[in-house]
N, C-alpha and C positions, 0 to 999 in steps of 0.2 A: 363457496371454501372448501378447502379438503380439510380434515381435522390435523394441528401434529398427532407424529404417534410417540407414544413416551420415550424411544431410545431418541428421538430430535426429540429430546423439551431437554434430554439427560447433556447429551451430548450442544446444545450450544451454553448450560448452565458451565459444566467446565471447559468452556473454549471463552464462554468470559471469565472467569475462578481465572484460567492463565493468560488472558491481560491482565488480569490485576495486579498478581502474587508475582510473573516476571516482573513488574511495570517497579514493586517492591521490594524488592529478591535480586533482580536475574536471570537473567537464561545457565547462567553456569552453575551459579547458586542454591535455586527453588526447586527442591525436589517434591515431587509425585504427590507425598505427603500433605504436602503444608497448600500445592493446589485443595487439592479432596477436601483437606477440611475449610478452606475458603467455600467454597462448592456445599456444604454440608455433605460431604459423604465420606464414599474410601480412599487410599489408593490406590485398593482389590477394586472398587468399580472403574477406577481410572482403563487400569490393566483392563480392564474383563471390555469395554467401549471403544479402547485402545489399543491395546499391549503393550504397549513402551511411558515415558515420557517422551521419546523425540515422532515416537507416533503421537501423540497430542499434540506437542510444537507442531506436526507436516500438518494436521485437523487441523489448527490455525490459523497457522500460516498461508489453509487456500479459503477457509474462512471472510479474510481479510481482504486477498487477489477475489474472490466471489464478490463484494463488496465494489473491492475496485471497478472491475468487467463493467457492475449492471453499472454504474456512474458516469463510468467510459459510453456505453451502450445508451443511455437516453442523453448526454453529450449530442455521441453525434447523428442523434434523429433530431438533434433543432435547426446543426449546422447546416449552413449552408455556401462556407466558400473556405478555402483551405485555411484562413486565417481563425476562420471562429469553430474549424475543427483541433485547430491549435490551439485555444480556447481552453476546447471541451475536455482535451489529454490533460491538462495544466486544473480545470478546475472538477475534474475526475481525482486527483493526485491531491486535491485540496475539500473534498467531498466534506458536509457534514458529519456526515455518515463515517467517516476515516478519520479526519485529521482531530487528533483527540489523544490528548500526551501518552495517555496509555498508551494508545494505536504506535503509536509514532514510535514510545517506547521498544515499545516490544518487537517493533518492524525492526530498526535499526539492529537493537539487539539478534534479530532473525538472520539479519544478510552480516555483522559480522563471523557468526557463526558460520556461516552457508559452506563457507568454505575447509571445513573438520566434516558436517555432514551430505551423504550425495544426496540425498534425498528434500534438504532444501540448498543444495546448488541447483537441485534439478529445479527447482518452482522459480532462482532466483535466476539462472538462463531462460526459460521461459518469462516474464515476466519485463526482464530486463532485452529483451529481442522485441517483447509486446510492443515496450515505449517505444522504442527504437523504431520500427516499422513505422510504427505513425506521425512520430516528430517529420522523418525520411519524405515520405511520403509527402506530405505540406508541404515543407520546410523545400521540396524538389519543386514546387507548382510557383513557391512565391523567390527565391533568388536564384540567383548564379550557381553551375552546377560545383564549381570552387568552391562555394565560402556554404553550403548542405550540410558537410559534418562537422565543419568545423560553427556554427549552428547550432546543432542535431549536442552536440557536443554541453553546446553553456547553458544551452535550455534545460536538458537531464541533470548538469552540477548543481545550476539552481536549484529544481526541484530537494533534488538528496538535501542538498548543502540546509536548504529552506527545515528539509523532514528531521536532519539533524538536531538544529536546535532546539526545534519541537519540542527533538522529544528530549531533551535539554529544558524545556521552560518547568520555572515551578510557579507557573497561573495555568488559568486555561487561558486557551489559542484562541483569536479570534479566523476562523474559518472563511467570513466570508470577506472580512482584509485579504489574508492572503491569499485568496481569484483574486481582486483585484490588480496585486503588485505582482501577480505573475501572471495578471493580461498586457504589465505594467511595460518590464522583462521579454512578452511574447512582440510586443509593438518593438524593442528596440533593438533587437536582434533583426525581427527583416525589414525594419526600416530602410535598408538599403537596396530591396530588392526589391519582384516588380509588380501591380497592384494585381492581385487575377480579374 
């Protein structure tokens, strides 16, 4: 196993500090000095590694998207049927590594600010297109064509709604319970379809 470079370790520390600090202070209010303090470093170090606050936010979002992609690939590797692949999409979004209050909170804050940032808007479009594509591919095998888009919207809206509630939660989240509930929603949405 390759050893991590000092730069990679510092990047991870800054990203974790960003998640914690944005959760506490809010995306618009947080300063690089506050994030640096949380990381036990200086604002100059953030500038050195990321260039700006927006550069750090982009790196943090990419970090979360990598976690999502890793969870998605793992789920798809195990899935055998269209419904199991739908479960995998939902499971990835409620993975233990992602589904925590600070991460849900920062995710929602990033997406809320995406219309005002070219970089964040691009990441948002890529992520939404990927999830949309996965949903449409699997729903197309389970439902009549006229129902596919409505089902896709229902699943995506459910997922977003759970994340929004999670971002505002005052207590710890139960990722396993979230995945079980998401499976039930998949079952309900696809119940009028044909068996694979």
